[in-house]
C-alpha positions, 0 to 999 in steps of 0.5 A: 499499499505504501506506493499509494500514499501520494494518490490517496492524499492528493485525491483527498485534497482535490476532493475537499477543494472541489466540493466547496466550489458551489458554496464559494461561488454563491455570491457570484452565481447570484450576481451579474451576469448569471443572476440565479434566483435564491430558489435556483441556487438552493436547488443545486444542493439536492443533486449533490447530496442525492448523488453522494448518498447513492454512490457511497452506498453503492461503492461496495458493489462497484468495488466487487465488480471493478476492484479497488483501482476501478472504484478509485479511477471511476471516482476520479473521472466523475470528479473531472467531469464535474470540474469540466461542467463547472468550467464550461458553466463560466461561459454560459447563462440562462437555462444552459448555465443552470443545466451545467451547474446541475450536472456539476453538482450531481457529478460532484456528489457521485464523485465524492461518494465513490472517491471518499469511500475508496480513499478512506478505505485505502488510508485504513490500509496504509499503515499497519496499526495506525488506521485511525491516524491515517484516516484522521490525517486524510480527512484533515487534508480534505478539511484543509482544502475546503478552507484553501479553495474558496480563497483561491477562487475569490482571488481569481474572481477578482480578475474575472477568471474564476473558471481557471480554478475548476479547470486546473482541478480538472487537469489534476484529477486527470493527472491523478489517474497517471500516478501509481496506485497501490497494488491490490492485496489479499484484503481487496481480493477477498472483500465483499460487495453488494447485498452480501456485504451488508451487516446489521452491525454496521448500523451503529457506526452509521447512526453515530455518524448521522447524529455527528453530522447533524451537530456539525451542520448545526454549527457550520451552517448556522454559525454566520447566521447566529453571529450576524443576524441573531446577535447583530454583529458585523458580517466579518465576525460571522465569516470569521466564526465560520472560518475558524470553525472549519479551521479548528476541525482541521487542526484537531484532525491534524494534531490528534491524528499525529499523536501516538496512541500510547501518548493519548489513547484514541478511545479517550478523545473519541469519548471526549468529543461528544462532551465537547460538542455539548459544552459548546452547544450550551455555551454559545447561546450565552455569549454575546461579544464577537470575540467570545463567539468566534472562540466558541465556534473554534472550540466547536470545530475542534470538538467536532474534529475526530468523531467522524474519522474515528468512527470511519477507522473503527467501523472499517476495523470491525468489518475488514471484509466489507471495508469499502461497503462500510466506508461508503455507508459512512460517507452516505451517513455523513451527507444525510446528517449534514443535510438534516443539520444544515436544512432542518434548522431552518423550518425548526426556527419557526417553533424555537429560536436558534439559541434554544435549538442549540441548547436542546442540541446538547442532548445529542451528546448522549447517543454520541457518547454511547455509540462512541463507547460501543463502537470503539470496543468493537474489534474486527471479527467480534461482531456477535451473531448478527451477520 
């Protein structure tokens, strides 16, 4: 697997950079000369989520048919096609623009599901005995790219050339196919896919990721609104709170992923993460100053940092013969939870203010803590009799 290290982590960076492009282009697409309405812009996210969930859930079946290399190459090609659609959208307007953007988000969702399942599974095999560290650092790379990509896109937009960045990503995805991939080992050849790869014992891992992603979406998608609208603070403060939320998450993944398990047992940090999220949900509604809120959202990002990658590594370790299916299931669970956390809080605010929703959200720590305890003690091959 060592020869696949550069491919896996490069693909993670490209995936993170590509996934954030439509949100980063929000003000551009809604302004002249594109003039998308708010409803049309909001519609772009549905094919992305649908494509990501369906492709992630089907990753195990595709792996069985095409192998690890085939799954990865298919994901890379679909991502390249998505970047081609976005690059072409730059030169269009009206209905044709919308068609290209819908195609881009659908293809990007499919590419996200396939590629993330492939590289998370590969990362778990990269270093013997350090799967959690490898998966955590991979997801830190993905998160770091989501922070860098909008900055590059904004800089190019100032010159009226935002299409250069997706065009470059297109070339990089295609170039990635020329890099040496890891040789498929015995674990790949024996891996199960399709219906025979599904296990009831996978569901607690998926449930934990769905609940976690609801919390992540509640923080990430509503930080700017809470700071700027609810607290009437400057827009720059809201943007900074959002940016540092993702920054805190990325730092946590790099830092905690690099610390040896002997120094800081991963299970301890896995169990501590829900408590940190709950503390932030309870603290943020009590704060009013920009500095305090920015620091609190930074802490929230740090608290969120390792729950998903640790769930991924523990889940794959508990299901070694269904690793790609497990990885795909958790990628799909992440997208479902993100959708609930990001979209569900909007209608819910007709009943409760956002501060009150945050306070109640602290209760998510109870199932998250139980599932972290349960899933982290599940060893590979120790799944009971539920298969």
